[in-house]
Structures are given as structure tokens and as C-alpha cells.
C-alpha positions as CSV (number, residue, x, y, z in Angstrom):
1,M,-74.0,-73.3,-159.1
2,T,-71.7,-73.9,-162.0
3,A,-72.6,-72.0,-165.2
4,Q,-73.8,-74.1,-168.1
5,A,-72.7,-73.3,-171.6
6,V,-75.3,-71.9,-174.1
7,E,-75.0,-74.3,-176.9
8,T,-75.2,-73.5,-180.7
9,G,-73.8,-76.5,-182.5
10,D,-70.5,-77.3,-180.9
11,L,-69.9,-73.7,-179.7
12,A,-70.2,-72.0,-176.4
13,T,-70.2,-68.3,-175.4
14,V,-67.7,-67.3,-172.7
15,I,-67.7,-63.8,-171.2
16,G,-65.6,-62.0,-168.6
17,L,-66.1,-58.5,-167.3
18,E,-64.0,-55.5,-166.2
19,V,-66.3,-53.2,-164.5
20,H,-65.1,-49.7,-163.7
21,V,-66.9,-48.0,-160.8
22,Q,-66.5,-44.4,-159.7
23,L,-66.3,-44.2,-155.9
24,E,-68.2,-41.5,-154.1
25,T,-65.6,-39.4,-152.4
26,D,-65.4,-35.6,-151.9
27,T,-62.0,-35.3,-153.6
28,K,-60.0,-37.1,-156.2
29,I,-57.9,-40.2,-155.4
30,F,-54.5,-38.6,-155.5
31,C,-55.2,-34.8,-155.0
32,G,-57.5,-32.4,-153.3
33,C,-59.6,-31.4,-156.4
34,S,-63.4,-31.8,-155.9
35,T,-65.2,-34.6,-157.6
36,D,-68.4,-32.6,-157.5
37,V,-68.2,-31.6,-161.1
38,G,-71.9,-31.4,-162.1
39,D,-72.4,-29.1,-165.0
40,D,-69.3,-27.0,-164.3
41,E,-67.2,-25.8,-167.2
42,P,-64.6,-28.3,-168.6
43,N,-61.1,-28.3,-167.1
44,T,-62.1,-26.3,-164.0
45,H,-61.6,-29.1,-161.4
46,T,-57.9,-29.6,-162.1
47,C,-54.5,-29.1,-160.4
48,P,-50.9,-30.0,-161.2
49,T,-51.3,-33.5,-159.8
50,C,-54.3,-34.6,-161.8
51,L,-52.9,-32.9,-164.9
52,G,-49.7,-34.8,-164.5
53,L,-47.5,-31.7,-164.4
54,P,-43.7,-32.2,-163.6
55,G,-42.9,-32.2,-159.9
56,A,-46.5,-32.8,-158.7
57,L,-46.7,-35.7,-156.2
58,P,-49.8,-37.9,-155.5
59,V,-51.2,-38.5,-152.0
60,V,-53.7,-41.4,-151.5
61,N,-57.3,-40.5,-150.5
62,E,-58.1,-42.5,-147.4
63,G,-61.8,-42.5,-148.2
64,A,-61.2,-44.3,-151.5
65,V,-59.2,-47.0,-149.7
66,E,-62.0,-47.5,-147.2
67,A,-64.6,-47.8,-150.0
68,A,-62.4,-50.4,-151.7
69,V,-62.2,-52.4,-148.5
70,K,-66.0,-52.3,-148.0
71,V,-66.4,-53.7,-151.5
72,G,-64.0,-56.5,-150.5
73,K,-66.1,-57.3,-147.5
74,A,-69.3,-57.3,-149.5
75,I,-68.0,-59.8,-152.0
76,D,-66.1,-61.8,-149.4
77,A,-62.7,-61.1,-151.0
78,T,-59.3,-61.6,-149.5
79,I,-57.7,-58.3,-148.3
80,P,-53.9,-58.7,-148.4
81,E,-51.5,-57.7,-145.7
82,E,-50.0,-55.1,-148.1
83,T,-51.2,-53.5,-151.3
84,N,-49.2,-51.5,-153.8
85,F,-49.7,-49.0,-156.7
86,H,-48.1,-49.3,-160.1
87,R,-47.8,-47.3,-163.3
88,K,-49.7,-48.6,-166.3
89,N,-48.0,-47.0,-169.3
90,Y,-50.0,-46.1,-172.5
91,Y,-50.7,-43.1,-174.5
92,Y,-54.3,-41.7,-174.8
93,P,-55.4,-38.0,-175.1
94,D,-57.4,-38.1,-171.9
95,L,-54.5,-39.5,-169.8
96,P,-52.3,-36.4,-169.3
97,K,-49.3,-38.3,-167.7
98,N,-49.2,-40.9,-170.4
99,F,-49.5,-43.5,-167.6
100,Q,-52.3,-44.4,-165.2
101,I,-51.7,-45.0,-161.5
102,T,-53.3,-48.4,-160.8
103,Q,-52.6,-51.7,-159.0
104,Y,-51.0,-54.7,-160.6
105,D,-49.8,-57.7,-158.8
106,A,-51.1,-56.8,-155.3
107,P,-54.7,-55.6,-155.7
108,I,-56.6,-54.5,-152.6
109,C,-59.3,-57.1,-153.1
110,Q,-58.6,-60.7,-154.4
111,D,-60.7,-63.8,-155.0
112,G,-64.2,-62.7,-154.2
113,E,-67.6,-63.8,-155.3
114,L,-71.0,-62.3,-156.0
115,E,-74.3,-64.1,-156.2
116,F,-77.2,-62.9,-158.3
117,S,-80.4,-64.3,-159.9
118,V,-81.2,-64.6,-163.6
119,E,-84.6,-65.9,-164.7
120,G,-85.3,-67.1,-161.1
121,E,-82.1,-69.2,-160.9
122,R,-79.3,-68.3,-158.5
123,R,-75.9,-67.9,-160.1
124,S,-72.4,-67.2,-158.6
125,V,-69.6,-65.4,-160.4
126,S,-66.0,-65.3,-159.2
127,V,-64.3,-62.0,-158.9
128,R,-60.6,-62.4,-159.6
129,R,-59.6,-59.0,-158.4
130,A,-60.8,-55.5,-157.6
131,H,-58.3,-52.8,-157.5
132,L,-58.0,-49.0,-157.1
133,E,-56.9,-46.6,-159.9
134,E,-57.5,-43.1,-161.2
135,D,-60.1,-42.3,-163.8
136,P,-58.8,-40.7,-167.0
137,G,-60.4,-37.6,-168.3
138,S,-63.3,-37.7,-170.8
139,L,-63.5,-37.2,-174.6
140,Q,-66.2,-35.2,-176.2
141,H,-66.7,-36.1,-179.8
142,K,-68.2,-33.2,-181.7
143,G,-70.3,-33.7,-184.8
144,G,-70.6,-37.4,-184.6
145,S,-69.5,-40.6,-182.8
146,I,-65.9,-41.7,-182.2
147,D,-65.4,-42.7,-185.8
148,T,-67.3,-39.9,-187.5
149,A,-66.7,-36.8,-185.3
150,D,-65.4,-33.6,-186.9
151,Y,-63.1,-33.1,-183.9
152,T,-62.7,-34.3,-180.3
153,L,-62.3,-32.2,-177.1
154,V,-60.7,-33.4,-173.8
155,D,-62.1,-32.5,-170.4
156,Y,-59.8,-33.3,-167.5
157,N,-62.5,-32.6,-164.8
158,R,-62.9,-36.4,-164.4
159,A,-59.2,-37.2,-164.4
160,G,-58.2,-38.5,-161.0
161,T,-61.7,-39.5,-159.8
162,P,-61.3,-42.6,-157.6
163,L,-62.1,-45.7,-159.7
164,M,-62.4,-49.3,-158.7
165,E,-61.9,-51.9,-161.4
166,I,-63.8,-55.1,-160.7
167,V,-62.5,-58.0,-162.8
168,T,-64.5,-61.3,-163.0
169,E,-63.5,-64.7,-164.1
170,P,-65.0,-65.7,-167.5
171,D,-68.0,-67.2,-165.8
172,F,-70.8,-65.7,-167.9
173,R,-72.5,-67.7,-170.7
174,S,-74.9,-65.2,-172.1
175,P,-75.5,-61.5,-172.3
176,D,-78.6,-61.6,-170.1
177,E,-76.5,-63.1,-167.3
178,V,-74.2,-60.1,-167.6
179,R,-77.1,-57.6,-167.3
180,S,-78.4,-59.4,-164.2
181,F,-75.0,-59.4,-162.6
182,L,-74.5,-55.7,-163.2
183,A,-77.9,-54.9,-161.7
184,K,-76.9,-56.9,-158.6
185,L,-73.5,-55.3,-158.4
186,T,-75.0,-51.8,-158.6
187,E,-77.5,-52.7,-155.9
188,V,-74.7,-53.8,-153.6
189,L,-72.5,-50.7,-154.3
190,E,-75.4,-48.4,-153.6
191,Y,-76.2,-50.2,-150.3
192,L,-72.5,-49.7,-149.3
193,G,-73.0,-45.9,-149.8
194,I,-69.9,-45.6,-152.0
195,F,-71.6,-45.2,-155.4
196,D,-74.0,-42.9,-157.2
197,A,-75.6,-44.5,-160.3
198,T,-77.0,-41.2,-161.4
199,R,-73.6,-39.6,-161.9
200,D,-72.6,-39.5,-165.6
201,G,-70.0,-42.2,-166.3
202,S,-70.3,-43.7,-162.8
203,L,-70.2,-47.3,-164.2
204,R,-68.5,-48.4,-167.4
205,V,-68.0,-51.9,-168.6
206,D,-65.3,-53.6,-170.7
207,A,-66.3,-57.1,-171.7
208,N,-64.2,-59.9,-173.1
209,L,-66.2,-62.3,-175.3
210,S,-65.1,-65.6,-176.9
211,I,-66.9,-68.2,-178.9
212,V,-65.1,-71.5,-178.0
213,D,-65.5,-75.2,-178.6
214,M,-68.0,-76.7,-176.3
215,S,-65.3,-79.1,-175.0
216,E,-63.5,-76.2,-173.5
217,V,-66.4,-75.6,-171.1
218,D,-68.6,-78.7,-171.1
219,G,-70.6,-77.4,-168.1
220,E,-67.5,-76.6,-166.1
221,E,-66.1,-73.3,-164.9
222,V,-63.4,-72.0,-167.3
223,D,-59.9,-71.3,-166.2
224,A,-58.9,-68.0,-167.7
225,S,-55.3,-69.0,-168.6
226,T,-56.5,-72.3,-170.2
227,L,-59.0,-70.3,-172.2
228,E,-56.4,-67.9,-173.5
229,D,-54.2,-70.8,-174.6
230,A,-57.1,-72.6,-176.3
231,D,-58.6,-69.6,-178.0
232,P,-56.6,-66.4,-178.2
233,N,-59.0,-64.8,-180.7
234,R,-61.3,-63.1,-178.3
235,T,-62.6,-59.6,-178.5
236,E,-62.8,-56.9,-175.9
237,V,-65.9,-54.6,-176.2
238,K,-65.1,-51.3,-174.5
239,N,-66.9,-48.3,-173.1
240,I,-70.3,-49.8,-172.3
241,S,-72.2,-47.4,-170.0
242,S,-75.3,-49.2,-168.8
243,H,-76.8,-52.6,-167.9
244,K,-79.0,-52.7,-170.9
245,G,-76.2,-51.5,-173.1
246,A,-74.0,-54.3,-171.9
247,E,-76.7,-56.9,-172.8
248,K,-77.2,-55.4,-176.3
249,A,-73.5,-54.9,-177.1
250,L,-72.7,-58.5,-176.1
251,A,-75.7,-59.9,-177.9
252,Y,-74.5,-58.2,-181.1
253,E,-70.9,-59.3,-180.6
254,E,-72.0,-62.9,-179.9
255,T,-74.0,-63.0,-183.1
256,R,-71.2,-61.4,-185.1
257,Q,-68.6,-63.9,-183.9
258,R,-70.9,-66.9,-184.4
259,N,-71.7,-65.8,-188.0
260,A,-68.0,-65.4,-188.7
261,I,-67.1,-68.8,-187.4
262,Q,-70.0,-70.5,-189.3
263,R,-68.7,-68.9,-192.5
264,G,-65.2,-70.1,-191.9
265,R,-63.7,-66.8,-191.0
266,V,-61.1,-66.0,-188.3
267,V,-62.3,-63.9,-185.4
268,E,-59.5,-61.4,-184.9
269,Q,-58.3,-60.6,-181.4
270,E,-59.0,-56.9,-181.1
271,T,-60.6,-54.1,-179.1
272,R,-64.0,-53.0,-180.3
273,H,-66.1,-49.9,-179.5
274,W,-69.8,-50.2,-178.7
275,D,-71.7,-47.6,-180.8
276,E,-75.0,-47.4,-178.9
277,S,-76.7,-45.2,-181.4
278,K,-76.1,-47.7,-184.2
279,G,-76.3,-50.8,-182.1
280,V,-73.1,-52.2,-183.4
281,T,-69.5,-52.9,-182.3
282,L,-66.7,-51.2,-184.3
283,S,-63.1,-52.2,-184.5
284,M,-60.8,-49.8,-182.6
285,R,-57.4,-51.4,-182.5
286,S,-55.6,-54.7,-182.0
287,K,-55.9,-56.1,-178.5
288,E,-53.1,-55.0,-176.1
289,E,-51.3,-57.7,-174.1
290,E,-50.2,-57.2,-170.5
291,K,-46.6,-56.7,-171.5
292,D,-47.6,-53.8,-173.7
293,Y,-48.4,-51.7,-170.6
294,R,-44.9,-52.0,-169.1
295,Y,-46.1,-52.1,-165.5
296,F,-43.7,-50.9,-162.8
297,R,-44.0,-49.8,-159.2
298,E,-45.2,-46.3,-158.5
299,A,-42.2,-44.9,-156.6
300,D,-44.1,-41.8,-155.3
301,L,-46.6,-43.9,-153.3
302,P,-45.5,-46.2,-150.4
303,P,-47.1,-49.6,-149.9
304,L,-50.4,-49.6,-148.0
305,K,-50.9,-51.9,-145.0
306,V,-54.7,-52.6,-145.0
307,S,-55.1,-56.2,-143.7
308,D,-56.7,-55.0,-140.4
309,W,-59.1,-52.6,-142.2
310,K,-61.5,-55.4,-143.0
311,E,-62.2,-56.0,-139.3
312,R,-62.2,-52.3,-138.4
313,L,-64.6,-51.1,-141.1
314,S,-68.3,-52.0,-140.9
315,I,-70.7,-52.4,-143.8
316,P,-74.5,-52.0,-143.7
317,E,-77.0,-54.9,-144.1
318,L,-76.7,-55.9,-147.8
319,P,-79.7,-56.5,-150.1
320,D,-79.9,-60.3,-149.9
321,A,-79.8,-60.3,-146.1
322,R,-82.4,-57.5,-145.9
323,R,-84.6,-59.3,-148.3
324,E,-84.6,-62.4,-146.2
325,R,-85.3,-60.4,-143.0
326,F,-88.2,-58.6,-144.6
327,Q,-89.9,-61.9,-145.4
328,A,-89.3,-63.3,-141.9
329,E,-90.0,-60.1,-139.9
330,Y,-92.8,-58.6,-141.8
331,G,-94.4,-61.7,-143.4
332,L,-93.8,-60.4,-147.0
333,N,-93.8,-62.6,-150.0
334,E,-90.7,-62.9,-152.2
335,E,-92.0,-60.5,-154.8
336,A,-92.8,-57.7,-152.3
337,A,-89.5,-58.2,-150.5
338,D,-87.6,-57.9,-153.9
339,K,-89.4,-54.6,-154.7
340,L,-88.8,-53.2,-151.2
341,T,-85.1,-53.9,-151.2
342,S,-84.5,-52.8,-154.8
343,T,-82.6,-49.8,-153.4
344,K,-81.5,-48.9,-149.9
345,E,-83.6,-45.8,-150.0
346,V,-86.8,-47.7,-150.8
347,A,-86.0,-50.3,-148.0
348,D,-85.3,-47.5,-145.5
349,F,-88.5,-45.7,-146.3
350,F,-90.6,-48.9,-146.1
351,E,-89.2,-49.6,-142.6
352,D,-90.1,-46.1,-141.5
353,V,-93.7,-46.6,-142.8
354,A,-93.9,-50.1,-141.3
355,E,-93.0,-48.7,-137.8
356,R,-96.2,-46.5,-137.9
357,F,-98.6,-48.7,-139.8
358,D,-99.5,-52.3,-140.5
359,P,-96.5,-53.8,-142.4
360,G,-98.9,-55.2,-145.1
361,L,-100.4,-51.8,-145.6
362,A,-97.0,-50.2,-145.7
363,A,-95.8,-52.8,-148.2
364,T,-98.8,-52.3,-150.5
365,W,-98.3,-48.5,-150.5
366,V,-94.6,-48.4,-151.0
367,A,-94.0,-51.5,-153.2
368,D,-97.2,-51.4,-155.4
369,E,-98.8,-47.9,-155.3
370,L,-95.8,-45.6,-154.9
371,L,-93.2,-47.5,-157.0
372,G,-95.8,-48.4,-159.6
373,E,-96.7,-44.7,-160.1
374,L,-93.0,-43.7,-160.1
375,N,-92.1,-46.3,-162.7
376,Y,-95.0,-45.2,-164.9
377,R,-93.6,-41.7,-164.8
378,D,-90.0,-42.9,-165.3
379,M,-89.1,-41.5,-161.9
380,A,-87.0,-42.9,-159.1
381,I,-87.5,-43.0,-155.4
382,T,-84.8,-40.3,-155.1
383,D,-87.1,-37.9,-157.0
384,V,-89.5,-37.9,-154.0
385,S,-87.2,-38.5,-151.1
386,G,-87.9,-34.9,-149.9
387,R,-91.6,-35.7,-149.7
388,F,-91.6,-38.9,-147.7
389,D,-93.5,-37.2,-144.9
390,E,-96.3,-36.3,-147.3
391,I,-96.5,-39.9,-148.6
392,E,-96.7,-41.2,-145.0
393,R,-99.5,-38.7,-144.4
394,L,-101.4,-40.2,-147.3
395,V,-100.9,-43.7,-145.9
396,E,-102.2,-42.3,-142.6
397,L,-105.4,-41.0,-144.3
398,V,-106.1,-44.5,-145.7
399,A,-105.2,-46.2,-142.4
400,D,-107.6,-43.9,-140.5
401,E,-110.3,-44.4,-143.1
402,E,-110.5,-40.7,-143.8
403,I,-110.5,-41.4,-147.5
404,T,-111.0,-44.5,-149.6
405,T,-108.2,-46.5,-151.0
406,K,-109.5,-45.9,-154.5
407,N,-109.4,-42.1,-154.1
408,A,-106.0,-42.3,-152.4
409,R,-104.5,-44.3,-155.2
410,E,-106.3,-42.9,-158.3
411,T,-106.6,-39.2,-157.3
412,V,-104.4,-38.1,-154.4
413,L,-101.2,-40.0,-155.1
414,R,-101.3,-39.2,-158.8
415,E,-102.0,-35.5,-158.2
416,M,-99.2,-35.4,-155.6
417,L,-96.7,-36.7,-158.2
418,D,-98.0,-34.7,-161.1
419,E,-98.9,-31.4,-159.4
420,G,-96.7,-31.4,-156.3
421,D,-99.5,-30.7,-153.9
422,A,-99.8,-32.1,-150.4
423,P,-102.3,-34.9,-149.8
424,T,-104.5,-32.9,-147.4
425,E,-104.8,-30.0,-149.9
426,I,-105.9,-32.4,-152.6
427,V,-108.5,-34.1,-150.3
428,E,-110.0,-30.8,-149.4
429,R,-109.9,-29.4,-153.0
430,E,-111.5,-32.5,-154.5
431,D,-113.8,-33.1,-151.6
432,L,-112.6,-36.6,-151.2
433,G,-113.3,-37.1,-147.5
434,K,-115.3,-40.2,-146.7
435,T,-119.1,-39.8,-146.5
436,S,-120.9,-40.5,-143.3
437,G,-122.8,-43.7,-142.6
438,D,-126.2,-42.1,-143.1
439,E,-125.1,-40.6,-146.5
440,V,-123.9,-44.0,-147.7
441,Q,-127.1,-45.7,-146.5
442,G,-129.2,-43.1,-148.3
443,A,-127.2,-43.7,-151.5
444,V,-127.7,-47.4,-151.2
445,E,-131.5,-47.1,-150.8
446,A,-131.7,-44.7,-153.7
447,A,-129.6,-47.0,-156.0
448,I,-131.9,-50.0,-155.2
449,E,-135.1,-47.9,-155.8
450,E,-133.8,-46.5,-159.1
451,N,-132.6,-49.8,-160.6
452,P,-135.3,-52.4,-160.3
453,D,-133.9,-54.5,-163.3
454,A,-130.6,-54.9,-161.5
455,V,-132.4,-55.8,-158.3
456,A,-134.4,-58.4,-160.1
457,D,-131.3,-59.9,-161.7
458,Y,-129.6,-60.2,-158.3
459,H,-132.7,-62.0,-156.9
460,D,-132.6,-64.3,-159.9
461,G,-129.1,-65.4,-158.9
462,D,-127.0,-63.0,-161.1
463,D,-124.4,-62.0,-158.5
464,G,-122.7,-59.7,-161.0
465,A,-125.6,-57.3,-160.7
466,I,-124.3,-56.3,-157.3
467,N,-121.2,-54.8,-159.0
468,F,-123.5,-52.5,-161.1
469,L,-125.3,-51.4,-158.0
470,V,-122.0,-50.7,-156.2
471,G,-121.0,-48.5,-159.1
472,Q,-124.3,-46.6,-158.8
473,V,-123.7,-45.9,-155.1
474,M,-120.1,-44.9,-155.7
475,G,-121.3,-42.4,-158.3
476,K,-123.8,-40.9,-155.9
477,T,-121.2,-40.5,-153.2
478,G,-118.5,-39.1,-155.6
479,G,-116.3,-42.1,-155.0
480,S,-116.0,-41.2,-151.3
481,A,-117.6,-44.4,-150.0
482,D,-115.7,-47.6,-149.3
483,P,-116.6,-50.2,-152.1
484,G,-116.4,-53.1,-149.6
485,D,-118.8,-51.3,-147.1
486,V,-121.2,-50.5,-150.0
487,N,-121.2,-54.1,-151.1
488,Q,-122.1,-55.3,-147.6
489,L,-124.9,-52.6,-147.2
490,L,-126.4,-53.5,-150.6
491,R,-126.5,-57.2,-149.8
492,A,-128.0,-56.5,-146.4
493,E,-130.8,-54.4,-148.0
494,L,-131.4,-56.9,-150.8
495,D,-131.4,-60.0,-148.7
496,G,-133.4,-58.5,-145.8
């Protein structure tokens, strides 16, 4: 669908993104240094090439090129016959060569599209280009933020990490759309197996935001060149590191610009820094233009011919397709399918469980019970990926009616996550095995004999009294009886 402008008076918000994504490769994009930095000491994963020393020559990492092509396939982009690298010239302390090897007029992915949902409505955003480049190093501001630090250190361990810059058209009309888009993009990248969201600095966002006259959009998609001619005073907000941070930063910047316009002030074209701790954007410098970077061809890297890679490389089933298949194949509703395809690891685990047990039972335990308990503890599925066999064993105990669903959910699963014990150990320790039929029947008869008032209420038509009696039986059996079975046994005794 075509994005509609968010109206405030005669003004509309227009946003375009530049999303920088670190690609998961073993080595850097132009040298053999490891990208597995972890908590290693600063400046220990470097070599003459990624430090930009004289005479060092770059060699392209094939894995990074393959990852870029997979992204192109996922967003249905055009892969050109030939792609080239360029030098983007600018000075910054964490860029040791004083230029960045990137792509300019022949990016590896062109004219793509990504669909996502926001507030239950489907949206489509055009991706103008997605190109490969090298990541700079990282700055560590000591004693404060970028504007208040006592001093700044430079770590070149990250310099040369394969980076993909995904540039959208100015198709967004609100900060919440941006957050939803970034969530979907992250989902797709993780499904492709080329991205690790847990790595520090793995996704960074620069966002261009303008407040324009409503007539410049009027419900239509905005042509970027037309927008630049009509309203050059847009701002770029840099170094946003999360989905939530992007929404907050752009909401602040949107409000700041609208307030300035309403007071008759000019919005300066500039680059601003998002200070997450203070929740504000701060002016960094005037906005560079394309000519300021003095692009020219990287003479040390030959052109890459990659047009046939799109056919040669395969990609896995993507989240939207998997979501639709789960609904059709397993009879899941939309909400359950959404939860179960939230990450590839969740979807894979669900399908493993659904192979052994009823899909409805598998969906309940993975989507509701497991993910619910993980979310409560601020944990991710990756935190328990080494214990999937134990979780399947818990589902088996429920499926075979060896323990009640209540005890499995409220005791066993929670102790598994909190204490790290195996399900069978917890069942034995807490004596949670289901009671026999005779024991349950005895508890039912005792509950009826001991609670004549509740029995009288039931016979007088108060159906709620049965819940009280169920509770009495559950107490007598230590919660090891099935509540549904107890309800039926009570009614049989009371109505007999």
C-alpha cells in the first residue's frame, strides 16, 4: 500500500533510513583477521590491511559477497551484471586509512522491497540500494558521552568487519513505522543466517527526517530527488543502535522540528547525534553532501561479476512464507503462527516438537508456556537452545498424562528455568506424579463429605460451588490430579 502522511496542520513527516548491518563471517571483508572479537583486548584483531598501513592490499571475502546476494534475493532486489568498489574519502579517528572502501554507483543490490506490518496493517517500503563496505573501528568515550567525555579511545578490532548498508526510499511517515520495519528486517536477516543481533554494534541506524508541506506528499510516495529540491533542510540522526532507540530518537526529532517550524524558525540541514541516556538529539556538524566524499574507483579491487550468483545461491524459507505454512499445515491461528516464527530458532524448535506430539499441544507449549516464561525472565530462546531435549521431555510428560498441565506449567517449567534442573528430577523431588484413579476418587468423596454447605449450594443451582470443591480435591492430592477429571468425578457423585 502507499504510505499516508501523518498530518499536523499542513505538515507531514518524511523519513528515510540507512541501516548498517554487520554480516556474520569468520574473517573481515578485506583481510584474514578474525571477526570473533568478544571481550578481547582492544586492537588485538588487526593487521596492516585493516589498519590501512602503506603497501597493504585488500582481498574480498567471498562469504560477505554471498551474504549480500542472499539479502538481495530476500528483498527481491536487482543483482547487476557487475559490481564495483569505491573509496569514500573523509577523516574520522576510527577510519585509519582516511577513506572507507564501499560501493557507489554500482551497488550489489538495487531496487528492492520489504513488506512489514504496523498496527495490523501491511506496509511496503522500497529499498533503493544495499551495498557492501567495511566497518570503521569504534570509539570509546571515557568519563561521559560524545560531547562530555574527558577523552576518547579508539579500538580497531571492529575495523574491516563486513558491513552491508541498506538504504530505503523516504517511505516512512512515523517513528513507529520505522521500529516495525527494523524488527522485520532483523527477522529476515536472522532467517538468512548472516546476522547475529546479540553482537554489540551489529545493527546501527542513520535516519533522515524532514517535516515538509503536506502538498509534497499528499498520500503519494515521495521521490527522493524531488524532496531534496523542495526541502533541503532535513536532518540526519546518526548512531542509533536499537529498534526502540530508533523510534524514540525520531519521535524526539520529529517534535523538535515541528516546534521549530511552528515558531517560525529554520530547521538547519545538519547531522545530529542521538544521546540515548538523555533522550535527545544533539548537533554534531553540518550535513555533508555527496560531492564532499570525493568518490573514486578502488584501484586495488577488480570489478565483481555476480549476476549468476542469485540463481546459484539458495536462501531458506523466510518468515512470512513460514508463517503462512504454519497456519495451513498445522491449523494454527495467526497469533500463534506469529509467535512461532518470531525467530528461526523458535520456528525450528516448534517443528521438532510438532513431529513428536500433537501440533496444538506443541504450539501451546512453545508459543505460550515456554516463550511466556522466557519473556518474563527477559531471556531469549537462544538461552535455552542447549536444553531443547529437556523441554521436549516435559511436553512428553504432559502428553502421556504423567503429570498435570498445571504442575508442568507452574512448577516444573519454572524450576527448570530458575534452577537448571531436568524435568524428571523436579517431578521426583516435588512428588508431582499423577495420583491413581482410586486416590482421586477417595479425595472426591472426602471433599463432598467435608463440605456440606458447598454441596447444598451446588444442588441449589450455584454451579460456582463446583469450583470450590475442585480446589478442595486438588489440595488433597497435592495438585497432582487433573482438574478436568476432578470436575467430572465431582459432578458424577453429586448428580448420582
